[in-house]
C-alpha positions as CSV (number, residue, x, y, z in Angstrom):
1,M,4.5,-13.6,10.4
2,R,8.2,-14.0,9.7
3,K,8.2,-11.3,7.0
4,T,6.5,-8.9,9.4
5,H,9.1,-9.6,12.1
6,W,12.0,-9.1,9.6
7,L,10.5,-5.9,8.4
8,I,10.1,-4.5,11.9
9,L,13.7,-5.6,12.8
10,T,15.1,-4.0,9.7
11,L,13.2,-0.7,10.2
12,G,14.3,-0.7,13.9
13,L,18.0,-1.2,12.9
14,I,17.8,1.6,10.3
15,F,16.1,4.0,12.8
16,F,18.8,3.5,15.5
17,T,21.8,3.1,13.2
18,F,21.9,6.5,11.6
19,N,22.6,9.6,13.6
20,Q,23.0,12.3,10.9
21,A,19.9,14.2,9.9
22,S,18.9,16.4,7.0
23,A,15.8,18.1,5.6
24,Q,13.0,15.6,5.2
25,L,10.8,16.7,2.3
26,S,12.6,18.9,-0.2
27,S,9.9,19.2,-2.9
28,Q,6.3,20.3,-2.9
29,H,5.0,17.6,-5.2
30,A,5.9,14.0,-6.0
31,V,4.2,11.6,-8.4
32,G,5.0,8.0,-9.2
33,G,4.1,4.4,-9.2
34,R,3.5,2.0,-6.3
35,F,4.3,-1.7,-6.9
36,G,3.5,-4.7,-4.7
37,S,0.4,-6.8,-4.1
38,A,-1.6,-3.8,-5.2
39,T,-0.2,-1.8,-8.1
40,G,-1.1,1.8,-8.9
41,F,-0.2,5.5,-8.9
42,N,0.6,7.8,-6.0
43,Y,0.8,11.5,-5.5
44,R,2.3,13.3,-2.5
45,Y,1.8,16.9,-1.6
46,T,4.1,18.4,1.0
47,L,2.3,20.5,3.7
48,A,5.4,21.3,5.9
49,E,9.0,20.1,6.1
50,D,7.9,17.0,8.1
51,R,4.2,16.5,7.0
52,A,2.5,15.5,3.7
53,V,-0.7,14.1,2.3
54,E,-0.6,11.2,-0.1
55,G,-3.2,9.8,-2.5
56,I,-2.9,6.3,-4.0
57,L,-5.0,4.8,-6.8
58,S,-4.5,1.1,-6.8
59,I,-5.7,-2.1,-8.5
60,Q,-5.3,-5.6,-7.0
61,S,-6.5,-8.6,-8.9
62,N,-6.4,-12.4,-8.6
63,S,-8.4,-15.3,-10.2
64,K,-11.4,-14.8,-7.9
65,S,-11.6,-11.0,-7.2
66,R,-10.6,-7.6,-8.3
67,R,-10.2,-4.5,-6.0
68,F,-9.9,-0.8,-6.9
69,R,-9.1,1.6,-4.1
70,M,-8.6,5.3,-3.7
71,V,-6.5,5.8,-0.5
72,G,-5.8,9.1,1.3
73,L,-3.1,9.3,3.9
74,Y,-1.7,11.9,6.3
75,E,2.0,11.3,6.8
76,F,4.7,12.4,9.2
77,H,8.3,12.3,7.9
78,K,11.4,12.0,10.2
79,P,15.1,12.2,9.3
80,L,17.3,9.1,9.5
81,A,20.4,10.1,7.7
82,E,21.4,12.3,4.7
83,N,18.8,11.6,2.0
84,F,17.0,9.0,4.1
85,T,13.8,9.5,6.0
86,W,11.3,7.3,7.7
87,F,7.6,8.0,7.7
88,Y,4.3,6.9,9.3
89,G,0.7,8.0,8.9
90,F,-2.9,7.1,8.8
91,G,-5.9,7.5,6.6
92,G,-8.7,5.6,4.8
93,S,-9.8,4.3,1.5
94,L,-12.9,4.0,-0.6
95,G,-13.3,1.8,-3.7
96,S,-15.0,-1.3,-5.1
97,F,-14.5,-5.0,-4.6
98,K,-15.7,-7.3,-7.4
99,Y,-16.0,-11.1,-7.2
100,K,-15.4,-12.6,-10.6
101,S,-17.7,-15.3,-12.1
102,E,-16.5,-18.8,-11.5
103,T,-17.3,-22.2,-13.1
104,V,-17.8,-24.9,-10.5
105,Q,-18.0,-28.6,-11.4
106,V,-19.5,-31.0,-8.9
107,T,-20.0,-34.8,-9.2
108,N,-23.3,-36.0,-7.7
109,E,-24.0,-39.4,-6.1
110,N,-24.9,-40.9,-9.6
111,G,-21.5,-40.0,-11.0
112,Q,-22.8,-37.2,-13.2
113,V,-20.7,-34.0,-13.5
114,I,-22.8,-30.9,-12.9
115,T,-21.4,-27.6,-14.0
116,S,-22.6,-24.3,-12.6
117,R,-21.4,-20.8,-13.1
118,T,-21.6,-18.1,-10.3
119,N,-22.6,-14.6,-11.2
120,P,-20.1,-11.7,-10.7
121,K,-20.9,-9.6,-7.7
122,S,-19.6,-6.1,-6.7
123,E,-19.4,-4.4,-3.3
124,L,-18.3,-1.2,-1.8
125,A,-14.8,-1.3,-0.3
126,L,-14.2,0.8,2.8
127,S,-11.2,0.7,5.1
128,V,-9.0,2.5,7.7
129,D,-5.4,2.5,6.6
130,G,-2.0,3.1,8.2
131,I,1.5,3.3,6.7
132,I,5.1,3.0,7.9
133,G,8.2,3.0,5.7
134,V,11.5,4.4,4.7
135,E,12.4,6.7,1.8
136,Y,15.7,7.4,0.0
137,A,15.9,10.7,-2.0
138,I,18.5,10.3,-4.8
139,P,20.7,13.3,-4.5
140,T,21.7,13.6,-8.1
141,A,18.2,13.2,-9.6
142,P,14.7,14.4,-8.7
143,L,13.7,10.9,-7.8
144,S,12.9,9.1,-4.5
145,I,12.5,5.4,-3.7
146,S,10.4,4.2,-0.8
147,L,9.6,0.8,0.8
148,D,6.6,0.7,3.0
149,L,4.1,-1.5,4.9
150,K,0.5,-0.3,4.6
151,P,-1.8,-2.3,6.8
152,Y,-5.5,-1.8,6.6
153,F,-8.8,-2.8,8.3
154,D,-11.5,-3.7,5.9
155,F,-15.0,-2.9,7.1
156,I,-17.3,-4.6,4.5
157,Q,-16.0,-7.7,2.7
158,E,-14.2,-9.8,5.3
159,S,-13.9,-7.4,8.2
160,S,-10.3,-8.3,8.7
161,I,-7.0,-6.7,9.3
162,K,-4.4,-7.1,6.5
163,L,-0.9,-6.8,7.8
164,I,1.3,-8.9,5.5
165,D,-0.4,-8.3,2.1
166,P,0.2,-4.6,1.6
167,F,4.0,-4.3,1.1
168,G,4.9,-1.6,-1.4
169,L,7.8,-0.2,-3.4
170,S,7.2,3.3,-4.7
171,I,9.3,5.3,-7.2
172,R,8.5,9.0,-7.4
173,Y,9.4,12.0,-9.5
174,K,9.8,15.1,-7.3
175,F,9.0,18.6,-8.5
């Protein structure tokens, strides 16, 4: 919870510190990579000066499971200062969730070690997503860097809300 509080405090200070505004989205397209707990590619298409749609293809893996997600987001961009914007939005995702096979060793009451292996299992991944973050457009290059928090509500696997897990850093090429 402390990370979430620090992020909210930092974003709040940024929002209220800057008083100079400029154009929010200066390019029609932006493509790049998103790094964090889930790594992948993102593409943003500008609809208006202050609105965009973003698609994210991401993969998240650990020793017990692997998740592939296609995320679609509708975003609103607001100016903070020259070359800085903050954004928020909502959307959803569709993908797959795979439990990897595991080897489990259990000792029974006779002292014998019994080894068993679980079978891999796949499920549909479906969620409602939100996003909030800040973006810096590098003035001397067609690049932008953004830091965001993308909470989501999973419907199928655990039916839980993920608030801390989905931090992300994106680097985009704008054209």
